C-alpha positions as CSV (number, residue, x, y, z in Angstrom):
1,M,-2.7,-57.9,-29.8
2,T,-1.8,-60.9,-28.0
3,L,-1.5,-60.8,-24.3
4,M,1.3,-62.3,-22.5
5,F,0.5,-64.1,-19.1
6,T,3.8,-64.3,-17.4
7,R,4.6,-66.7,-14.3
8,R,5.0,-63.5,-12.4
9,D,1.3,-62.3,-13.2
10,A,0.4,-65.8,-12.2
11,V,1.8,-65.5,-9.0
12,S,0.9,-62.4,-8.4
13,S,-2.7,-63.1,-9.6
14,L,-2.8,-66.3,-7.3
15,G,-2.4,-64.1,-4.1
16,S,-0.5,-64.0,-1.1
17,G,0.6,-67.3,1.1
18,F,1.0,-70.7,0.3
19,G,-2.9,-71.9,0.5
20,G,-3.5,-72.0,-3.1
21,M,-0.8,-74.7,-3.7
22,A,-1.9,-77.2,-0.8
23,L,-4.0,-79.5,-2.6
24,G,-2.3,-79.7,-5.9
25,A,1.0,-79.8,-4.4
26,M,-0.1,-83.2,-2.4
27,L,-1.5,-84.5,-5.7
28,Q,1.4,-83.7,-7.9
29,E,4.7,-85.0,-6.7
30,T,7.4,-83.5,-8.6
31,A,10.8,-85.0,-9.3
32,A,12.4,-82.3,-7.2
33,A,10.6,-82.5,-4.2
34,K,11.5,-86.2,-4.5
35,S,15.1,-85.1,-4.7
36,A,15.4,-82.9,-1.9
37,H,13.1,-84.1,0.9
38,S,13.1,-87.9,0.3
39,S,15.1,-90.1,2.9
40,R,18.5,-91.1,2.1
41,L,20.6,-93.9,2.6
42,P,23.3,-93.5,5.5
43,H,27.2,-94.7,5.1
44,S,26.5,-97.4,7.8
45,A,23.6,-98.3,10.5
46,G,23.5,-95.1,12.7
47,K,22.2,-95.4,16.4
48,A,20.6,-92.2,15.9
49,R,17.9,-90.7,13.6
50,A,17.6,-86.8,14.5
51,V,19.5,-84.5,16.4
52,I,18.3,-81.7,19.4
53,Q,20.9,-78.9,19.2
54,L,20.6,-76.7,22.0
55,Y,22.8,-74.0,21.3
56,M,24.3,-71.9,24.2
57,H,25.2,-68.3,22.9
58,G,28.0,-66.5,24.6
59,G,30.2,-69.2,26.2
60,P,29.1,-71.5,29.1
61,S,31.2,-71.2,32.2
62,H,32.6,-74.9,32.5
63,V,33.9,-74.2,35.9
64,D,30.7,-73.4,37.1
65,L,28.8,-75.9,35.6
66,L,30.1,-79.3,34.4
67,D,34.3,-79.1,35.5
68,P,34.9,-79.1,39.3
69,K,38.2,-77.5,40.1
70,P,38.9,-77.8,43.8
71,L,42.1,-76.2,43.6
72,L,40.8,-73.3,41.7
73,N,38.7,-72.6,44.7
74,R,41.2,-73.1,47.1
75,L,43.6,-70.5,45.4
76,D,40.7,-68.0,44.6
77,G,41.9,-64.4,44.5
78,T,45.5,-65.5,44.0
79,A,47.3,-64.6,40.8
80,P,47.6,-68.1,38.4
81,P,51.1,-69.9,38.5
82,D,52.7,-69.3,35.2
83,E,51.9,-72.8,33.7
84,V,48.2,-71.8,33.5
85,A,48.9,-67.9,33.3
86,D,46.6,-66.0,30.9
87,D,48.3,-66.1,27.2
88,E,46.5,-62.6,26.6
89,N,47.3,-61.0,29.8
90,R,43.6,-60.4,30.1
91,T,42.8,-61.7,33.6
92,K,44.8,-61.4,36.7
93,N,43.5,-63.7,39.9
94,L,41.8,-66.8,39.8
95,M,38.2,-67.2,40.8
96,G,37.0,-70.2,42.2
97,S,33.3,-71.2,41.6
98,P,30.5,-70.4,44.4
99,F,28.3,-73.1,43.3
100,R,28.9,-76.7,44.5
101,F,29.4,-79.6,42.8
102,R,27.6,-83.1,43.6
103,K,28.0,-86.4,42.0
104,H,24.8,-87.7,40.4
105,G,23.3,-91.4,39.4
106,Q,25.0,-94.6,39.6
107,S,28.0,-93.1,37.3
108,G,28.4,-90.5,39.8
109,L,29.0,-87.8,37.4
110,E,29.5,-84.1,38.7
111,F,27.3,-81.1,37.9
112,S,27.0,-77.9,39.8
113,E,23.9,-77.3,41.8
114,L,22.7,-74.8,39.3
115,Q,21.4,-77.7,37.1
116,P,19.0,-79.9,39.5
117,H,16.9,-81.0,36.3
118,V,19.6,-81.7,34.1
119,S,21.8,-83.8,36.7
120,Q,18.8,-86.1,37.0
121,H,19.9,-87.9,33.8
122,A,23.7,-88.2,34.5
123,D,23.5,-91.6,33.3
124,D,22.5,-90.7,30.0
125,I,25.0,-87.9,29.5
126,A,28.7,-87.8,28.3
127,V,30.1,-84.7,29.4
128,V,33.0,-83.6,27.1
129,R,35.6,-81.8,29.3
130,S,38.4,-81.6,26.9
131,M,37.1,-79.0,23.9
132,F,39.4,-76.6,22.5
133,T,38.5,-74.3,19.6
134,E,40.6,-72.1,17.2
135,H,39.5,-68.3,18.3
136,R,38.2,-66.5,21.1
137,N,36.0,-64.0,19.1
138,H,32.4,-64.9,19.4
139,E,31.4,-65.0,15.6
140,Q,34.6,-67.0,14.5
141,A,34.4,-69.2,17.4
142,I,30.1,-69.7,16.5
143,W,31.3,-70.6,12.7
144,M,33.9,-72.9,14.1
145,A,31.2,-74.5,16.4
146,Q,28.4,-74.7,13.8
147,T,30.3,-75.0,10.4
148,G,33.8,-76.4,11.3
149,M,36.0,-73.7,10.2
150,T,36.6,-70.2,11.5
151,V,35.3,-68.6,8.4
152,A,31.6,-67.5,7.6
153,G,29.4,-68.6,4.7
154,R,29.7,-72.4,5.3
155,P,27.1,-74.9,5.7
156,T,26.3,-75.7,9.2
157,L,26.1,-79.1,10.6
158,G,22.4,-79.4,10.5
159,S,22.6,-78.5,6.8
160,W,25.0,-81.2,6.2
161,L,22.9,-83.8,8.0
162,A,19.8,-82.8,5.8
163,Y,22.2,-82.9,2.8
164,G,23.7,-86.4,4.0
165,L,20.4,-88.1,5.2
166,G,17.2,-86.0,3.3
167,S,14.0,-85.8,5.5
168,E,12.0,-88.8,6.8
169,T,9.2,-86.7,6.0
170,R,7.6,-84.7,3.2
171,N,5.5,-82.4,5.0
172,L,8.1,-80.9,7.1
173,P,11.2,-79.6,6.6
174,A,14.4,-81.5,7.4
175,Y,16.2,-78.9,9.6
176,V,14.3,-76.5,11.7
177,A,15.5,-73.6,13.7
178,L,13.6,-72.2,16.7
179,P,15.1,-68.7,17.9
180,D,14.0,-66.8,20.8
181,P,11.3,-64.6,20.0
182,K,12.9,-61.9,22.3
183,G,15.5,-61.2,19.4
184,Q,18.0,-63.0,17.3
185,S,21.2,-64.5,18.6
186,V,24.4,-63.5,17.6
187,D,25.2,-64.1,14.0
188,G,21.7,-64.1,13.3
189,T,20.3,-66.3,10.3
190,R,23.7,-67.6,9.8
191,N,23.3,-69.9,12.6
192,W,21.4,-72.1,10.4
193,S,22.7,-71.3,6.9
194,S,23.4,-73.8,4.0
195,G,26.3,-71.8,2.9
196,W,27.1,-73.0,-0.6
197,L,25.2,-76.2,-0.1
198,P,22.0,-75.9,-2.3
199,P,19.5,-73.5,-0.4
200,Q,16.7,-76.2,0.3
201,Y,19.1,-77.6,3.0
202,Q,19.0,-74.4,5.1
203,G,17.2,-74.4,8.4
204,T,13.5,-73.3,8.1
205,M,12.8,-70.7,10.9
206,F,9.6,-71.6,12.9
207,R,8.5,-69.4,15.1
208,E,7.6,-70.0,18.8
209,Q,4.6,-67.5,19.2
210,G,1.5,-67.0,16.5
211,D,1.9,-69.0,13.4
212,P,4.8,-71.2,13.1
213,V,5.5,-70.3,9.6
214,L,4.5,-66.5,8.3
215,H,2.4,-66.7,5.3
216,L,1.6,-70.3,5.4
217,Q,-2.2,-70.0,5.5
218,P,-4.5,-68.3,3.1
219,A,-5.7,-64.9,4.0
220,Q,-9.2,-66.3,2.6
221,G,-10.7,-69.8,2.3
222,R,-11.6,-71.0,-1.1
223,P,-13.2,-74.1,-2.4
224,A,-10.7,-77.2,-3.0
225,S,-11.7,-77.4,-6.6
226,I,-10.7,-73.8,-7.1
227,E,-7.4,-74.4,-5.1
228,Q,-6.4,-77.4,-7.0
229,G,-6.8,-75.7,-10.2
230,R,-4.9,-72.5,-8.9
231,A,-2.2,-75.1,-7.7
232,A,-1.8,-77.1,-11.2
233,L,-1.6,-73.8,-12.9
234,L,1.5,-72.6,-10.7
235,D,3.3,-75.9,-10.8
236,K,2.9,-75.9,-14.6
237,L,4.5,-72.1,-15.0
238,N,7.3,-72.9,-12.2
239,R,8.5,-76.3,-14.0
240,R,8.1,-74.5,-17.3
241,H,10.3,-71.3,-16.0
242,L,12.8,-73.7,-14.2
243,K,13.3,-75.8,-17.4
244,L,14.3,-72.8,-19.4
245,R,17.1,-71.9,-16.5
246,P,18.8,-75.2,-15.8
247,G,21.2,-75.2,-12.9
248,E,19.6,-72.4,-11.1
249,L,19.9,-73.7,-7.5
250,E,18.1,-70.6,-5.9
251,L,15.1,-71.0,-8.3
252,E,15.0,-74.6,-7.9
253,A,15.3,-74.1,-4.2
254,R,12.1,-71.7,-3.9
255,I,9.7,-73.7,-5.8
256,E,10.7,-76.8,-3.8
257,A,10.1,-74.5,-0.5
258,F,6.6,-73.5,-2.1
259,E,5.8,-77.0,-2.2
260,L,7.2,-77.7,1.0
261,A,4.9,-74.9,2.5
262,A,1.8,-76.2,0.6
263,R,2.5,-79.8,2.5
264,M,3.2,-77.9,5.7
265,Q,-0.3,-76.3,5.7
266,L,-1.2,-79.3,7.5
267,A,1.9,-80.8,9.2
268,A,3.2,-77.8,10.6
269,T,0.0,-76.6,12.5
270,D,-0.2,-80.2,13.8
271,A,3.2,-80.6,14.8
272,L,3.3,-77.1,16.9
273,D,-0.3,-77.4,18.3
274,L,0.9,-77.6,21.9
275,S,-2.6,-77.6,23.3
276,E,-2.7,-81.3,22.4
277,E,-0.2,-82.0,25.3
278,T,-1.4,-82.7,28.8
279,A,-1.0,-80.6,31.8
280,T,1.7,-83.0,33.1
281,T,3.5,-82.9,29.9
282,R,3.2,-78.9,29.8
283,Q,4.3,-78.7,33.4
284,L,7.3,-81.2,33.0
285,Y,8.7,-78.5,30.3
286,G,8.3,-75.4,32.7
287,L,5.3,-73.8,30.9
288,D,3.5,-72.8,33.7
289,N,6.7,-70.6,34.9
290,D,7.0,-67.5,33.2
291,V,10.9,-68.1,33.8
292,T,11.1,-71.0,31.9
293,K,8.1,-70.8,29.5
294,S,9.8,-69.5,26.6
295,Y,12.7,-72.0,26.5
296,G,10.6,-74.8,27.5
297,T,8.1,-74.0,24.6
298,R,10.6,-74.2,22.1
299,C,12.2,-77.6,23.7
300,L,8.5,-79.1,23.4
301,M,8.4,-77.9,20.0
302,A,11.7,-79.7,19.1
303,R,10.4,-83.2,20.8
304,R,7.3,-82.6,18.3
305,L,9.4,-82.2,15.4
306,V,11.6,-85.0,15.9
307,E,8.9,-86.9,16.7
308,R,7.5,-86.4,13.4
309,G,10.3,-86.9,11.4
310,V,12.5,-83.7,11.4
311,R,16.2,-84.5,11.3
312,F,17.7,-81.9,13.0
313,V,16.5,-78.8,15.3
314,S,18.4,-76.1,16.7
315,L,17.0,-74.1,19.6
316,F,18.8,-70.4,20.3
317,M,18.6,-67.8,22.9
318,A,18.3,-63.9,22.3
319,G,21.8,-62.1,22.0
320,Q,24.4,-64.1,23.7
321,P,23.5,-64.6,27.2
322,W,26.4,-66.7,28.7
323,D,28.8,-63.9,27.8
324,T,29.5,-62.9,31.7
325,H,32.0,-60.4,31.1
326,T,30.7,-59.1,34.4
327,N,28.3,-60.6,37.0
328,N,29.3,-64.1,35.9
329,N,27.9,-65.7,39.1
330,S,24.3,-63.9,38.8
331,G,24.6,-64.3,34.6
332,T,25.3,-68.1,34.7
333,Q,22.5,-68.7,37.1
334,S,20.2,-66.8,35.5
335,C,20.8,-68.5,32.4
336,C,20.4,-71.8,34.2
337,Q,17.1,-70.8,35.6
338,Q,15.7,-70.5,32.0
339,T,17.4,-73.5,30.6
340,D,17.7,-76.3,33.2
341,G,14.0,-77.1,33.7
342,P,13.4,-77.5,30.1
343,V,16.2,-79.4,28.9
344,G,15.5,-81.7,32.0
345,G,11.9,-82.1,30.8
346,L,13.2,-82.7,27.3
347,L,15.1,-85.4,28.2
348,T,12.8,-86.8,30.6
349,D,10.0,-86.7,27.9
350,L,12.2,-88.2,25.3
351,K,13.1,-91.1,27.1
352,Q,9.5,-91.8,28.7
353,R,8.4,-91.8,25.0
354,G,11.4,-94.0,23.7
355,L,12.8,-91.2,21.6
356,L,15.9,-90.7,23.7
357,D,17.4,-93.9,22.0
358,S,17.3,-92.1,18.6
359,T,17.6,-88.7,19.4
360,L,20.8,-86.9,19.8
361,V,20.7,-83.8,22.3
362,L,23.6,-81.8,22.0
363,W,24.2,-79.0,24.7
364,G,26.7,-76.5,24.5
365,G,28.4,-72.9,23.2
366,E,31.5,-71.6,21.0
367,F,33.8,-71.6,24.2
368,G,34.0,-71.6,28.0
369,R,35.0,-68.6,30.3
370,T,38.1,-68.0,32.0
371,P,39.0,-69.5,35.3
372,A,40.3,-66.1,36.5
373,A,38.2,-63.1,37.2
374,E,38.0,-60.4,34.4
375,A,36.8,-57.5,36.7
376,R,38.3,-56.9,40.2
377,D,36.9,-53.7,41.2
378,N,33.6,-55.2,42.6
379,K,33.9,-58.7,44.0
380,A,29.9,-59.0,43.6
381,A,30.3,-58.3,39.6
382,F,33.5,-60.6,38.7
383,G,33.2,-61.4,35.4
384,R,34.9,-64.0,33.5
385,D,36.4,-63.5,29.9
386,H,36.2,-65.6,26.5
387,H,38.2,-69.1,26.7
388,P,38.9,-71.3,23.8
389,Y,41.7,-73.1,25.5
390,G,39.6,-75.7,27.6
391,F,35.8,-76.1,27.9
392,S,32.9,-78.4,27.9
393,V,29.9,-79.8,26.0
394,W,27.8,-82.5,26.4
395,M,25.6,-85.2,24.6
396,A,22.8,-87.6,25.7
397,G,20.7,-90.2,23.8
398,G,21.4,-91.3,20.0
399,G,23.7,-93.9,20.9
400,I,25.9,-91.9,23.2
401,R,27.3,-93.9,26.0
402,G,26.2,-91.9,29.1
403,G,27.5,-91.5,32.7
404,Q,31.1,-90.7,31.6
405,A,33.3,-87.5,31.6
406,Y,35.5,-87.6,28.5
407,G,38.8,-85.9,28.8
408,A,39.9,-83.5,31.1
409,T,41.1,-79.7,31.4
410,D,44.3,-79.1,34.1
411,D,43.6,-78.4,37.8
412,F,42.4,-75.1,37.4
413,G,40.1,-75.6,34.1
414,Y,42.5,-73.6,31.6
415,R,43.8,-75.9,29.3
416,A,42.4,-79.4,27.6
417,V,45.5,-81.4,28.5
418,E,43.7,-85.1,28.2
419,N,41.8,-86.7,25.3
420,R,42.1,-83.0,23.7
421,T,38.9,-82.8,21.4
422,Q,38.7,-80.0,18.6
423,T,35.3,-79.4,17.1
424,A,36.2,-81.8,14.0
425,S,36.3,-84.7,16.0
426,L,33.1,-83.7,17.7
427,H,31.6,-83.2,14.3
428,A,32.9,-86.5,13.2
429,T,31.5,-88.2,16.0
430,I,28.2,-86.5,15.8
431,L,27.9,-87.8,12.0
432,R,28.9,-91.3,13.0
433,L,26.0,-91.6,15.4
434,L,23.7,-90.4,12.6
435,G,25.4,-93.1,10.3
436,L,27.5,-90.9,8.0
437,N,31.4,-91.3,7.7
438,H,32.8,-87.6,8.1
439,E,35.5,-88.7,5.5
440,E,32.7,-89.8,2.3
441,L,30.1,-87.1,3.1
442,T,31.4,-84.5,0.3
443,Y,30.1,-81.7,-1.8
444,H,31.8,-80.6,-4.5
445,H,32.4,-76.9,-4.3
446,N,34.8,-74.3,-6.2
447,G,36.5,-77.4,-7.9
448,R,37.2,-79.5,-4.8
449,D,35.3,-82.1,-2.5
450,E,34.3,-80.0,0.6
451,R,33.5,-81.8,3.9
452,L,32.7,-80.4,7.4
453,T,35.4,-81.9,8.6
454,D,37.6,-80.3,6.2
455,V,40.8,-78.9,7.4
456,Y,41.3,-79.9,11.1
457,P,42.3,-83.3,12.0
458,A,39.3,-85.4,12.8
459,K,38.8,-88.7,14.3
460,V,35.6,-90.4,15.3
461,I,35.5,-90.6,19.4
462,D,34.5,-94.3,20.0
463,Q,34.4,-94.0,23.9
464,L,31.6,-91.6,23.6
465,I,29.5,-94.3,21.4
466,A,27.5,-96.9,23.3
């Protein structure tokens, strides 16, 4: 009787973890791996080569952080005038900000007192004060911010960049997600999904604590000759298995993930070994402070990753902490206490290392907060509701012309009224900074050429580009 030795048997017998593939995978460069992980030429010369996305789930309050409104403060507690009345009658009284705004840098760009570290970089930052979006619910607005449409299942911005540009390194993913160890953000792994793009373009989750990638190291070490033989056998079985199943993208992506994981054994461990950093650098990111340590660790991880060729790194916070329906003032202050120091440290560090010119830093959430109060029974607990009609995001580095506020909302921060900026135009501008044309970056899916900026009118905002 002939015993059949299948690919499944081989994978099982080779043991758990990716350690058995390391040496062999490095010696055997496959065509598929080259296709998925090599760098590709952009459409034009881009000013940036990487993006660090600081995603603020829940919707930060623009009128408390980035968009000062003196008239709103003067009319605090009064009913809003008809021209800025809440379309859905959710809020009754205007609520001024208790936080003082001050001009910073040579540009005089204004930031609230909650951002003492970020504001030090005023001349490198462009605040877009005229954002608006298409939905007031979190999930739909997140999909809009991340994928360009208010429907689930589309590729994220990071996936489009990984698809359009490939990776600068074969030893690390092109796209890395850094979630909060305290828990998932709203919408979970869809925040870094590749949608219907080939799966190799989705974000790879790295952990802040413990091993950066689970099962990356073998449970038991073996001699190099054995590891190489095991890897060669597995590679041969994988290629034969794939050849019999042409066009199966999930299978191809899984094989490529195994090969990348083998190379990552060396690269990921080194990239995320923060003990290599000086005490001064660790303090710059707030790693010596319990309040800032977690977010600061992820900011430092992001710098080390883009330094080593990762194209897109997304940082997330657990849940949706900026969703300040109640206690807006204390909630917004708490979020800034956790993030302002680390983000300021990140900008400082990137600039000191000569990386800010080539790294685009993107800060913002899915929408803003209402200029009026949602709860009036306890003034100390007043909150702000979701607000899609006008809000702020900011960008720095990567070819951005800093020291400016682009666009404007009305005198109350209710509606974007000057240089109104829809997400599609923001995405088109980001792609341009990376050397990609938003009209030419397409993927054929379901009988049509899909784009990141697919449905809504999009234009590159030249005023934002240096």
